[in-house]
N, C-alpha and C positions, 0 to 999 in steps of 0.2 A: 444580639450585642456582646461580646468579648467580657467575662466577666474576670477578676481578678481577686475574686475569695479563693482560695487552697482547699475548702470541701466541700461536700455535697450539696450542691444547692438544688433546691426541689421547690421553685416559683408556687405553681400552683398545680397540682398535681392528686387528684383526691377521687373516690368512684362513689361513697354512700355519705355526704356528708352534705347539705343542702343549707347555701345561703339563699334562701326565698324570697328576701325581704330586702327593697333599697336599700334602708335603713341599716343591714347589716350586710353591705355590698363588699364583697371581697376587693383588695385592691391589688391592682397590676401593675407590675413591675417589671418595668421596661421593654421591650418587644420582644421579649422571650414567649416561645408557646407556650399555650395552655391547654391543660388536658382534664375534662370533668366529666361526671355523669350526673345532673340535678335529678333529685327524687323530691317528688313533693312542691308546696307552693309557700314554704315559711308558716307564718302566723299571719300575712297580711292577703287576700285575694285584691290586689291593687287595679287601681283604675291606669288602664296603658292608653288607649286611646287608636285610632288611625286603622292601621291593618290587621290589630290586633285587638280587635274590639270584644274576641271571645272568652276573654279572658285568661288565666291561667294554669297551667295543665302541668308539667314539671319543671322547674324553671332555677335560675341561678342569675344573680344580681351582680355587674364587676363596676368597678369606678376607675377610672383613667386620667392623669393630667400630659398634656403636651410639652416635653422639653425642649424640642426647634423645631418649626414651623414647619409646612411643607405640609403635604398629598399625605392621604390615610386611607388604606384599604386594608380587608382581614377577608381569610378564608374559613367558613367555619365546615369541618368534615367530619361527619357522622361516621363512624366504627360499623355502624348497621344501613348499609343502604336502602333498608326499608323504613327509615325514622326520619321525621319530616318535623327538621328545626325551624323556629319562627325567630326573629329577633328584632330590636329596635334600638336605638340609638338616641338619646336624650343630652341636650344641651346647645352652646356651653355653658358654663358657670351657673347649672341652674340646682336644685336642692329638690329633697326627694317629694318634702311638701307640695309642692309649686313645679313637677316635672313640666308641665304642660304637653303638646304632642311633640311624639318623636320626630327629630330630622331627616332619620332615615327611617326604614321599616318595610319587612319582608315576610311573608306571611303565605309565598310562592308555594305550590304543591309539585314535589319532583321525586315524588317516591317511586323506590326502585329504577332509576333511569340514571341519575349523578346526584346524589343528596346534598352536592356542597351548595354551600351558598354564603351570601357577604357582600362584599363594596369591590369595584373591581374600576380599571380605569376607561373602560369602554361604553360601558352601560349609562345611558341619559336620565333615567327615569330615579327619582328620589323615596319611590314606593311602590310597593307589589302586592296586593291584595290576595287570599286563599283563593288557589286553585289556577291564578295567571300564568303559573311557568316560569314567570321571569326570575330567576335562579340570585340571580345581582343588583345591584343598583347600585347609583354614580358614587365616586370617590368622595372624600372630604376634605376640606383645605382648613387646616388646623393652623390654629396661632399657639406661640410658644404662652406657657402658663393657661392656657384654659382647660378646665374641667369638664369631664360626658360621663355619664353610665349608660352602660351595655346591657340590655337584657335580655337572653336567651331562655327560649320554653322549647323543650320535648312535646312538642303536639302529638306526634302520634305515639308517643309512649302513653300518655294518657288516654287514648283512643282504644288502644290494645294492649296497655300493661305492660308492652315492650322498651326496659329501662337501659339503654345504650350511652357510652360513650361518648363525645366529641372530642377535636383537637380545632384548637384557633389558632391561627397563624397570622400574624400581622404583617402589613407591606406599606408601600408607599414613601414617599421623601422623607418623612415625620419620623422622630422617635418619641419616643413614651418615656416618662421620670419615672427613675429610682434612684432612692438614694444609693443603690449599690453599687451606683454606677457613674456619680456621681463625684467624682477627688475632691469637692469645694466641702463636700460631704464628709465621704468615706475615706478618710485620709490613708488609712494603715490597713492591710488585710485582715481579713477576720480569721482567726487560727480557731479550728476546730479541736475539740477537747479530747484527749486519748489518746491514742497511738495506733495507727491501723493495723487492723488483723491478719492472719496470716494468708486471709482468701481475704482480695480486695473490695470484693463484693461486701463483705459482710460490715458490720457496724463497726466505729473505733470503740476501741476498749480502754476503760477505767480501771486501774486497779484499785482493789479492795482487801484488804488484810484478813477479815472473816466476812460469810456468807452464811446468813445473811447479817447485813451491817445497817446502822442510822448514818445516812448522808446527806450533808449539808449541799443540794445543786446549787445555790448559790456563792460557792466556794470557785467552781470552774466562770463564773462571769468574767472579771478583771481577762483571765484567759482568753476567751474567746473574743473580747471586744478589743481587747490590744491597742488601749489608749485612744480608740474613738468615742466622740462624746456625742452626749442625745440618742443615743442607741440604748434600746431595752433587751434583754434576754429574759424569757421564759421559759419553764422546763414543763413538761406534758409528757402523760401516759400513754396517748396514741398519735399520729400523723393528722386525724381529723381536727382535736385541739389544738396542733402546733400550727396548723394552717389560718386559725381562726382567731388563735389566742385564747382560746375557753380553757378554763377549768386548768390554772395553771399550778402547778406544786410550786407550797410556799414553803413550809415549815420543814425543816429535817427529818426524812420518812425513810422507814425500812426498805432498804433496794434488795435486791438478790441476781446473781447472773444467769438466771435465764430470761426475763424481761429484757424489752429494746424500750428505752425511754427516747424524746426526740426536745431538741431546745429549737427554741424560733425566736429570731433578729430581727428588731424593726425600728423604725427611724420615729423619732418623737419631736416636731421641729417645735423649738422654745418657743418661737413667735406667735404659732397657727397652729393650736391641738387640733383644727379640722383638716391641715392640711391633708390631699389624698394620698400622696408620699408616707403619711403616717401609716395608712393601712397596707403598707407592701411587706412583704415578712419571704424572709430565709430561714429555711430550716434544716435541721442534720440529726440523725441518729445516732447513738451511740451503747455500749450493754459495760455491763461490770465483768472483769475479770478477778477471779481470786487468785492475790500474791501474798498467800502465807509462806512464809520464811522455813524450810524446813533444816532444821538444824538438831545436833546432839551430841552429851556428853563426850567429853575428852580426855584424855590424860598425859601427860608430860614427866620423865623424868632425868637428870642431871647428877655430877657428881657435886660435891661439896666443894663451897671456892677455898685458897689456901687464904688460911688462919679461920677460917672458920667453919667448921666441920658440918656442920647442920645445916649453913645456908648454902644457896645453890642460884646461880642466874640463869635463869627459865627465860629463852626463847618464845613466847604465849603465840606467837603468829603460824610456830609450827604444831599447833593442837589442830587436830583434824576434827573441826566438829561441825562441816557441811560439805557438799559438794555442790550446793546450788550455785552457781557463776552467776557474776553481774553485782556480788555484795560486798558490804564493807564491814569490817569487825572494828569493835571498840572494848576493850579491859578494862575491868573492873576488881576493885579489891573484894567486893560485897556483893550481896546479890541487891541489899537496897540500895546501893552506888549504883548498881547497872541498869533497877527500875526507875531511878531519878535522873539518871546521869551524871552525875558527879563523882569527884576523883577518879576521873580517869587516869590508867596509867601509861604514861606515856616516857619512855617509847617501853612498847610491849615487845621486845626483841630484847630486854636486858632487865628483867624484872628479878630483881632480889627476894629469896623466899624461902622456908622452913617447909617443913611437909605442912600441907594446905590446901586451898583453892582458891582460883580465882575464876572469875566470871568473864563471859564474852556475849555482848551485844551483837546479834548480826540484822543486819539492816538491807533492805534496796531502797532505791530512789523515791518509788512508792510511797514511802514511807511507814514500809510493815516491817517487822522486825521478830525477833525470838531469841530468848536469853537461854543458853544451856553455860553449864558448869567444866571446868576445867580441875581435872584432880593433879595436884603439886608432890612430887617425890623426891627427895635428894638421897642420894646412893652411894655408897662410897665406891673410891678409884680401886682397880684389881691388876696395875701395871706395873713395871715399874721404868725406870727411863734409860738407857743407853743413848753413846752418842755411834752413826754409823756414818760412812764415807764412799762414795761414789767417784769413780772417773770414768770420763769420755776425753774421745780423738776428736779436735778440732772441727768442724763442719769447715766443705769446701767451701772458698771464698768469703767466708768467716771466720779465721782460724782463732780467733780469741771466744766463740762459741760452738757448743760440743750439744747433743743429743744424747739427755739422760734418759733409764729408763728404770723411773722411781722403784718401779715393784720389785727390782732385782736387791734393793735393801732388805737385808737379812733380819726382818723382827718374829721372835717365836712370839707367838698370839694363843689364847687357847680357842675352841670351837665356836664359831658364830661370831668371832670379830671380824668387824670394818675396818679397813684402811682408808684414810683421806690425806690428799697431800693439798699442802698450802708455800702460798711464798713465803710468808712473814709466821712469826710469833702470833702477835696480834691477829692475822687471820684464824691460825689456827685455832687458841682462843675463842675467838667468835664463831667460828665455823663458815666463814665465808670466804668469796674469790677461791675456791676448789681449784687445784689443775685436773685439769683435765682435757687431753686423755693425761696419764699419769707416764706412760710408756715411750713420751716421744716429747720429753719438756727439753725446751732450750731454751741453756741458760750460761753466763760465764762461771768464772771462780764462784762464789759464793756459796750459799747455804738455802735449803730448804727444809719443813716441817713436814713430819708425818703424826697424823691424830690415828689412834689403835681406839676405835670406839665396843666398847661389848654391847649386848645386847638391852640393856638399860643406857644407852649413850653415853655411859661413864667410858673416861677417854684417859689415856697418856699420851704426852707428846715426846717426839724423837726429832733430835735434830740431825740433820744428811749434810753430811759436808759435800759441796761440788768441786770437782777438780779436773780442768781442761787442759788435756794434754795437746802443745800446739805440734802442727806438723814439721816435720822434718826436711828442708829440702837440700839440693846437691848446690855446692857454693865453685862447681868448678864447670857445671853445665852453664855453658852462652851460647847466644846466636853466633853462626859466623855465617861470612860471605864467600861465595867461591863462584870463580869461575862459570862459565851457562854450559861447557862439556864435561866440567872436573865431577867429583863427587866428595860430601864429608865424612868425616867420624865425630861421633856425640858420642861424650864418657860422662856420664853422670857420677864418676869418681867412687872411691871406696866407702864402705862403712853405713851401708844397708841389708837389709835381710832379705830381700827380693828385689826385682826390677822388672817393669814389665812397662815395655815398649808400645807406643803404637803400632809398630808395622810386626808387633808380635812376636820379637825378641826378647829374652829373658835375661839376657847379660847388662855385665856392667856398662860395656861402651858398645855402640852399632855404626856400622862401616857402610860406605858405598850408598848415601843418600844423596837424592837430586836435591833441586830447590824443591821447599813445601812447609808444611808448617808440622809437628811433632810432639811429641807428650810421653812422656816416663812418669809412672806410678811407682813411688819407691814407699815402701816398707818399713816401716821402725817400731819393733814391736807389734803391740797388735792394730799400732795407727797407720793410714795411708795417707800420703801426700801426692797430688797431681799437678807435675811441672810441665810448661808448656816451654819449648824451643824452637827457634826461626833457622832456616835455613836459606839464605837471601842470595839471589844472584847480583852477580858480578854491573854495576853501573859504568857504563863507560861515560869516559870525559867527553866534553862537546868542544869542538873549538868553534870559539863564536864569533872573531873578527879576522883580519890578516891585513895587517899595514906593509905599504909596501913604498919606498924611499929609491928609486935609484936602484942599485945592486943591491938595497940591504929592505929586508923580508921579518918582522915582528909577527908572532902567530899568539895570538888570545885564546886563551882554554879556561873554563869551568866546567865544573863536575868532577865526577870518577871522585879518586883516592888522592892527593898531593903525598908527594911531589911528581913533577910530571918532567917526561924525559922528549926529547925534540928531534927529529934526522929529517933530512931530505933527499936520502936514497934507501932508508929503510933496513942500514946496515948499519952506519955509524951515526952513534947516538949521544946527545949532548944533553945537559942538563939547564943548559941558557936557551930561551925562547927566540933569539935573534939571530937570525945569518947575515951575512954579510960577502961581499962579492959573486950575490945570484946573478949566472947567466939570464939573460931573455930570454922568453917563451916560456912555453906551458910547463911547470915543474909543479910535482909531488909532494905535499908535506905531512908527515907522518907524525904521532902521539898518542902515548901509553903513558899509563898512571901505575901509582904505587902498587895495585894489584897486581900488576905485571899479566894482565890478561891478553886479550888480543888488541892490536893498536887500532888508531883513526886514522884516515887520510884523506887528504882531499888538494883537488887540483888547483892550482893556482894559475893564472898568467903574469907576467915579468914583462910590460909591453916595453916597443922599442920605443923611445922619449926622441920626439923634436926637439932640440933646447935651442932652437934660434929660426925666426922667421921674419922674411924681408918682403913684404907685400907692396912692392914697385911696378908690379905686372909685368915685369918679364916672364913670365913663366917659372921662373925657379924661386921655392921656398914664397911662394904668396902665400901660403894658410898652412894651416896646421889640419893635418885630416886621420882622425883615427876611426872612420866607418867601419873597420876591418875586424875590429872591436864591438861589432854590432849584435853579435850575438850573445853577449855578454846580459845576464839581466837587470834590468834598471839602472845601465849604465848614463855617467853624466858624467862629463869633463866641463869645470869647472874654474873660470879664472879672476884672479885676487890684485887689487895693487897693494903696493907692501904695506900699507895699514889696516888689510884684509876684508877692503870693499869688494865687495863683488862686480865686477866689469862682464861678465860674458859665462851664457852657460850654454855648451852645445851639447845637442840630448838627440834622437830620432829624428825632431822635424826639422833639423838644417845639416843631417846627414852626421852629425859628429865632428864638424869643421869648425876653424877660426881662423878669418883674415884678418886677424888685428884689428878689429873696430867694435868698438861699446857702444850701443843704441844707434848701429849705422852710421857713426863717426869715426874717423881715425883718431888715435888715442897716441900718444906721444911716445918717442922713443924712449927703451928702458929695460927694466928688469922686471918681472911679473913670477907671482906664483901659482900654481894651479894644482888641481885634487883630481883623479878619478875615483869615482867610488861604482860600483857594481856588485853583484851577487852571483857568488860561482853555481850555477845550474847543477853540476854535476855533484853535489856534496851538500844535502840540506841548506841550499842558499845562504851558503856562510857569505857575509858582508867582506867584500874586501875594497880598501882606500887604499889607493897610489897618489903620492904627493910629489916636487919638486919646482923647478924654475925654471922659465923659459924668457931670450932675451927678444925683445921684436923692436926691430929698426925700419922706422916707418918714413915715407916719405917726407924732405922736410917742407 
């Protein structure tokens, strides 16, 4: 049965302690296995009855209570196959004074073959006499709340003085009662005392400050019980006593770090003192470990404070008084205060004192402590103050900050002096927030402070003024746009000490550069500035659409660089995007932008427009036919009335023809507007729109 207890559980495990009488029967805790080696018969040679009429030899008594109803079996397995264990079960709900006959009894002799015996689900006999060679009896049907006694006797041990342990394992569908597995009784996990030892198999350890020492075991009880009520903890010098609860340690006693001690936990039913589960115990073991604090006297020396030449500010936490990890320190002005824990110095980092002493109490979590002395000495300063300056070039990407090597600030010091750098005067005075490393300090314009310490921690503070030299960039170097086959010249202009181009050139200007990204490092004094520049490719304009009305062509353009120029022959150019008097048929339109690089062109078609149809069936001008333009992409011919209502659409499904009808009905004689739209397939599918009017003379 799964346990929720977090420490070592020993249900019943002992080899040389005998509970040989019914009245001292050991309690069984749940269905956990039992290991035991009985010796002797206890104080009473009891009348056992049935198959055990020969009396006791090396016996043990157990008492158990049923938690859930069902079937109950068990197996008794001697460690030595030459040992013969006999047993009997009494109950239910009987007492030691009136046990009656056992309800199951087995004294079968199976020595040397298979010494196992007990109850199983197959045998039907309820008793087996000695020599019957029937090791198992019939299982028991048990009901929750019933109590039983189990008697075991090492018969062979009595005859041959061969004392050997057994292991008892429970089976069946029933479960045995245990206060340690009942959540209604044990509401919280029991907590073992102490901490785990380095070797997990060793007992847990409890720190003591001196060895030996007088220890009050009852101080461990609240921690073990962890808020559970009606449980009792006792403490013992050996495992045998812990199992039975005998010889508990009552008063505070002297303990040492070599002995192993035991604690035993059992339930005490407040309503039923004789409840069998009251006799069920869980035990654990622990040792004591010396936790004495190692500490030693220390000393501190500081410079005097301004205006008080005999008084200094001591950071007591800097005193080296112990190297033991995991301890805490508290500081006091006198030994008496340290011993009583009064007048603690808070904070210990800024204690004002003349030459004298302070005391530190070094403690750990176990309560162990040691008190040592800190000698305090105020010494005069030895350095004078001067102002220092440092300059740094601006950092790439963050030109307002520079990287300073603070160690380059020139200060004359005596041998053995130590330099420390701080971001503020207050930090320098307190010795906090030291700048490290000091040779790569990133800062804008400002100041830092240098503390020069001698070998007794007396110091002088120097102010260092930091100046960032901003990078100098070219004001004439600009991005350029060139035609695809041209080359650019980049000029950074005069006024720099050196030039280093990404091409490798070291001149003020570089020429013959194709499209690309370039950079130049410009030197001004000791500082360098990296400046990037681009040579960008010319972006051609795009003819977005063409509008055609009879002999008028309108060219629509975007992209590139305005203003644009237009041509219908590639020779004669004009500023207007409108051409008139354009002949019918295939034409070419040319466009170029202000960059005057390569022009773009597109072929267009000015269709031969029929302006009148007479669909009278005489075979002349009966319809409009534009199927000759079917090679154009997305060609559509649309007819509208004078109000802009669409009447007819000619496309590839009606072979681009119109016979003067709308919805398969003749429409009235009159003028109608039309438009052609298509995409020129030879040049980026530029959309073209041609619009005009047509006269329809229909039959009256």
